[in-house]
C-alpha positions as CSV (number, residue, x, y, z in Angstrom):
1,M,-0.1,0.0,-0.1
2,V,1.3,3.3,-1.1
3,I,0.4,6.5,0.9
4,F,1.3,10.1,0.2
5,Y,1.5,13.0,2.8
6,C,-0.3,16.0,1.5
7,H,-1.6,19.5,2.4
8,W,-5.4,20.3,2.1
9,F,-6.7,23.8,1.2
10,D,-9.8,25.4,2.4
11,P,-12.7,24.5,-0.1
12,S,-14.7,27.4,0.8
13,Y,-14.6,30.8,-0.9
14,R,-11.9,32.2,1.3
15,G,-9.3,29.4,0.0
16,T,-10.4,28.0,-3.1
17,I,-12.2,29.6,-6.1
18,G,-13.1,27.7,-9.6
19,D,-13.1,29.6,-13.0
20,P,-15.4,27.7,-15.3
21,K,-14.2,29.8,-18.1
22,Y,-10.8,28.4,-18.4
23,I,-11.5,25.4,-16.1
24,I,-9.0,26.0,-13.5
25,A,-8.7,26.4,-9.6
26,N,-7.1,28.9,-8.0
27,I,-6.2,28.4,-4.2
28,H,-5.1,30.5,-1.4
29,I,-1.7,29.3,-0.4
30,E,-2.2,30.0,3.4
31,K,-5.6,28.9,3.8
32,R,-4.7,25.4,5.0
33,Y,-7.7,22.9,6.0
34,L,-6.7,20.9,8.8
35,L,-10.0,18.9,9.1
36,F,-9.0,16.2,6.7
37,D,-6.2,13.6,7.5
38,Q,-2.8,14.2,6.2
39,F,-2.3,11.1,4.3
40,I,-4.0,9.8,1.2
41,L,-3.8,6.6,-1.0
42,A,-1.8,6.7,-4.0
43,R,-4.9,5.6,-6.1
44,N,-6.6,8.9,-5.1
45,V,-3.8,11.3,-6.0
46,R,-3.6,13.8,-8.9
47,Q,-0.3,15.5,-9.6
48,V,-0.8,19.4,-9.9
49,Y,1.4,22.4,-10.1
50,Y,0.8,25.6,-8.4
51,V,1.7,28.7,-10.3
52,P,1.8,32.0,-8.3
53,Y,0.1,35.2,-9.8
54,L,2.7,37.9,-10.8
55,T,3.6,40.2,-7.7
56,S,2.2,43.0,-9.6
57,R,-1.2,41.6,-9.1
58,K,-1.9,43.2,-5.5
59,D,-5.7,41.6,-5.6
60,K,-4.2,38.0,-6.2
61,Q,-1.4,38.2,-3.5
62,G,-1.2,34.5,-2.1
63,W,-3.2,33.0,-4.4
64,C,-1.9,30.3,-7.1
65,V,-3.4,28.7,-10.1
66,V,-3.4,24.9,-10.0
67,I,-2.7,22.9,-13.1
68,K,-3.1,19.2,-13.4
69,I,-0.3,17.7,-15.2
70,K,0.1,14.1,-16.5
71,P,2.9,12.3,-14.4
72,V,5.7,10.9,-16.0
73,A,7.5,7.7,-15.4
74,L,11.2,7.9,-15.4
75,N,13.1,4.9,-16.7
76,L,16.6,4.8,-15.6
77,Y,18.7,2.3,-16.6
78,I,21.8,2.3,-14.7
């Protein structure tokens, strides 16, 4: 059984905002949600990348765009 340690973000409007036009989610990086367990089974995981907004966007300070990426399997032959 493989498990991962993870961080949950606040699912309310204070910590998570969806944008249906671009099919993306925004999360506030400082709004952690501590009510869920810190571990998750590997079969329930999605790999994502967090892209912060530019520092010139004062209204988006602390917010990041969540981008789902396809995991790449590395074949290392030594």
